[in-house]
C-alpha positions in Angstrom: -0.7 -14.9 -19.0 -1.3 -12.0 -16.6 -1.0 -8.3 -17.2 -0.1 -5.7 -14.6 -0.1 -2.0 -14.8 1.1 1.1 -13.0 0.6 4.8 -13.8 3.6 7.1 -13.3 2.8 10.8 -13.3 5.1 13.8 -13.1 4.4 17.6 -13.6 6.9 20.2 -14.4 5.3 23.0 -12.4 7.1 26.3 -12.4 10.6 24.8 -13.1 12.5 25.9 -16.1 13.2 22.2 -17.0 15.7 23.0 -19.8 18.4 23.8 -17.2 17.9 20.3 -15.7 17.0 21.7 -12.3 13.5 20.3 -11.9 12.0 18.2 -9.2 12.2 14.4 -9.7 9.3 14.0 -7.4 6.4 12.1 -9.0 3.6 9.6 -8.2 3.1 5.9 -8.8 -0.6 4.8 -8.9 -1.7 1.2 -8.8 -4.9 -0.5 -9.9 -6.1 -1.0 -6.3 -6.2 2.8 -5.8 -2.9 3.1 -3.9 -0.9 6.2 -4.8 2.8 6.2 -3.7 5.0 9.3 -3.7 8.2 8.5 -5.7 11.4 10.3 -6.7 14.8 9.7 -8.0 17.3 8.5 -5.4 19.1 11.3 -3.6 22.3 9.2 -4.3 21.6 9.7 -8.0 20.1 13.2 -8.1 20.9 15.3 -5.0 18.3 16.9 -2.8 16.5 19.3 -3.3 15.9 18.0 -6.9 15.1 14.5 -5.4 12.6 14.0 -2.6 14.4 12.0 0.0 11.2 10.9 1.8 9.7 9.3 -1.4 10.3 5.8 -2.6 12.9 5.6 -5.4 13.1 3.0 -8.1 16.1 1.3 -6.6 14.4 0.8 -3.2 11.3 -0.4 -5.0 13.3 -2.9 -7.0 14.8 -4.3 -3.8 11.4 -4.4 -2.0 9.9 -6.2 -5.0 12.5 -8.9 -4.9 12.2 -9.3 -1.2 8.4 -9.3 -1.2 8.2 -11.9 -4.0 10.6 -14.2 -2.2 8.7 -13.8 1.1 5.3 -14.5 -0.5 6.5 -17.8 -2.0 8.3 -18.7 1.2 5.2 -18.2 3.3 3.1 -20.3 0.9 5.7 -23.1 0.8 6.1 -23.1 4.6 2.3 -23.3 5.1 2.0 -26.2 2.7 4.8 -28.0 4.6 3.2 -27.5 7.9 5.5 -24.9 9.3 3.7 -22.0 11.1 5.5 -18.7 10.4 4.8 -16.1 13.1 6.9 -13.3 11.6 9.1 -12.6 8.6 11.4 -9.5 8.6 13.8 -8.9 5.7 16.4 -6.2 5.8 17.3 -6.5 2.1 20.1 -4.5 0.6 21.0 -3.7 -3.0 24.4 -2.7 -4.4 24.7 -0.4 -7.4 27.8 -0.3 -9.5 29.0 -0.6 -13.0 28.4 -3.9 -14.8 30.7 -5.6 -17.2 29.6 -3.2 -20.0 30.4 -0.2 -17.8 26.7 0.7 -17.3 25.2 1.5 -13.9 23.2 -1.4 -12.7 21.9 -3.0 -9.5 24.7 -5.6 -9.3 23.5 -7.6 -6.3 20.6 -7.8 -3.9 21.0 -9.6 -0.6 17.9 -10.8 1.1 18.4 -11.2 4.9 15.1 -12.7 6.2 14.7 -13.3 9.9 11.9 -15.7 10.4 10.2 -16.8 13.5 8.3 -20.1 13.5 5.7 -21.0 16.1 4.2 -24.3 17.0 5.8 -27.7 17.6 6.9 -28.3 14.0 10.2 -26.4 13.4 12.2 -26.7 10.2 15.7 -28.1 10.3 18.5 -26.1 8.8 18.3 -28.2 5.6 14.5 -27.7 5.4 14.9 -23.9 5.8 17.6 -23.8 3.1 15.3 -25.8 0.8 12.4 -23.4 1.5 14.6 -20.5 0.5 15.9 -22.2 -2.6 12.4 -23.1 -3.8 11.2 -19.6 -3.0 14.0 -18.1 -5.1 13.3 -20.5 -8.0 9.6 -19.7 -8.0 9.9 -15.9 -7.6 8.7 -14.2 -10.8 10.7 -11.1 -10.1 14.0 -12.9 -9.5 13.4 -14.9 -12.6 13.0 -11.7 -14.6 16.2 -9.9 -13.7 19.9 -10.5 -14.3 20.9 -9.1 -10.9 22.5 -11.6 -8.5 20.0 -12.3 -5.8 21.5 -13.9 -2.6 19.6 -15.1 0.4 21.4 -15.0 3.7 18.9 -16.0 6.4 19.4 -14.5 9.8 
């Protein structure tokens, strides 16, 4: 078993708070020392109470799924002798109401565009298998009930 941690900090500042008009801006701090400015999504809590330039939990969720898939893909491709020169994923998540009427991330679509170098190039079937294996191995995808689709470019 492994354990992971993150520190999330927020300060009220001068805001009244009880009127619900306080900044949703906060910080995520990780064990390696990285500090990331975060906020609620402006689609959930309008600006100026949200900080549009900051990362929001919805974006982080999508990036986490995409990153996990990519890291397994790269590892599998290397083991199979395929040299990946670049991997760019324009992932998209869709929020909506689930079957119980609660807001949820209903679907995440990963759209990786991958460039291979060298003489050994994967066939379409090999590429599909790499994505399927990557999805099956991804810890994050295995941890959520959101539908995660992969539509390679």
